[in-house]
C-alpha positions in Angstrom: 169.9 -9.4 -117.4 173.1 -10.0 -119.9 175.4 -10.5 -116.8 172.8 -13.4 -115.5 176.0 -16.0 -116.9 178.5 -14.1 -114.9 176.2 -14.5 -111.8 175.6 -18.1 -112.6 179.5 -19.1 -111.9 179.3 -16.7 -108.8 176.5 -19.0 -107.3 178.4 -22.3 -109.0 182.5 -20.6 -107.2 179.8 -19.9 -104.2 179.1 -23.7 -103.8 182.3 -24.9 -104.5 181.6 -26.6 -107.6 183.3 -27.2 -110.9 181.9 -26.7 -114.4 181.6 -30.1 -114.6 179.3 -30.8 -111.5 176.7 -28.7 -112.0 176.7 -30.1 -115.7 176.4 -33.6 -114.1 173.3 -32.4 -111.5 171.0 -31.1 -114.7 172.4 -33.3 -116.9 174.6 -31.3 -119.4 178.5 -31.2 -120.0 180.7 -29.2 -118.7 181.2 -27.1 -122.0 177.8 -26.8 -122.4 178.0 -25.0 -118.3 180.9 -23.3 -119.9 179.1 -22.0 -123.6 176.0 -21.4 -120.7 178.5 -19.2 -118.0 180.4 -17.1 -121.3 177.2 -16.5 -122.2 178.0 -18.0 -125.8 174.5 -20.1 -125.0 170.5 -18.8 -124.8 169.5 -19.7 -121.2 166.0 -20.6 -122.0 163.6 -20.4 -118.9 163.9 -24.8 -118.7 167.9 -24.2 -118.7 166.9 -21.8 -115.7 165.1 -23.7 -113.5 167.6 -26.3 -113.6 171.0 -24.1 -112.2 168.5 -23.1 -109.8 166.7 -26.1 -108.7 170.8 -27.5 -108.5 172.2 -24.5 -107.1 169.3 -24.8 -104.4 168.2 -21.1 -105.1 165.2 -19.0 -106.7 164.6 -18.2 -110.5 164.6 -14.8 -109.0 168.4 -15.6 -107.7 169.8 -16.3 -110.8 169.5 -12.8 -111.9 172.3 -10.2 -111.3 172.4 -9.1 -107.7 172.5 -4.8 -109.2 169.0 -6.1 -110.4 167.6 -8.4 -107.7 169.4 -6.2 -104.3 167.4 -9.0 -102.4 169.9 -11.5 -103.7 171.0 -13.8 -100.8 174.6 -14.7 -101.1 175.3 -18.7 -100.3 176.2 -17.5 -96.5 173.2 -16.4 -96.4 171.3 -18.9 -97.2 173.0 -21.8 -95.6 172.1 -19.3 -92.2 168.2 -19.5 -92.8 167.8 -23.2 -93.6 169.8 -23.4 -90.5 167.9 -21.5 -88.3 164.8 -23.1 -90.1 166.1 -27.0 -89.4 165.8 -24.8 -85.5 163.5 -25.9 -82.7 161.4 -22.7 -81.7 163.4 -22.1 -78.1 166.8 -22.1 -80.3 164.7 -19.5 -82.9 163.6 -17.5 -80.2 168.0 -18.0 -78.3 168.7 -16.2 -81.5 166.8 -13.8 -82.2 167.8 -12.7 -78.5 171.6 -13.0 -79.4 170.4 -11.3 -82.5 169.0 -8.1 -80.9 171.9 -7.6 -78.7 174.8 -8.1 -81.0 173.1 -6.4 -84.6 171.8 -2.8 -84.4 168.1 -2.3 -84.6 167.4 -1.2 -88.0 164.1 -1.8 -88.0 159.8 -0.6 -86.1 158.2 -3.8 -84.3 157.9 -6.8 -86.3 
């Protein structure tokens, strides 16, 4: 879990947020975010929850990807969010397109 500060930095940068912007979202200073990302400050559960909420990720997504192989990238999260907002008909069309252009890798759903 020593790489959690790097994961927070990575997620923040994927969203195009500055340290100051993330700090504003969770009610701390840019210096505090810098200290968190450099591992100079311990991350307690409260900070982890606030950061996850501010970055619009699950707590598990704060874990380094080597510890959490199921972690989603910012692009994957955006795609999922867009699919959730789509109508059932549009989702069905997306599935059909995906079936055509992506190799099938699993058994029947």
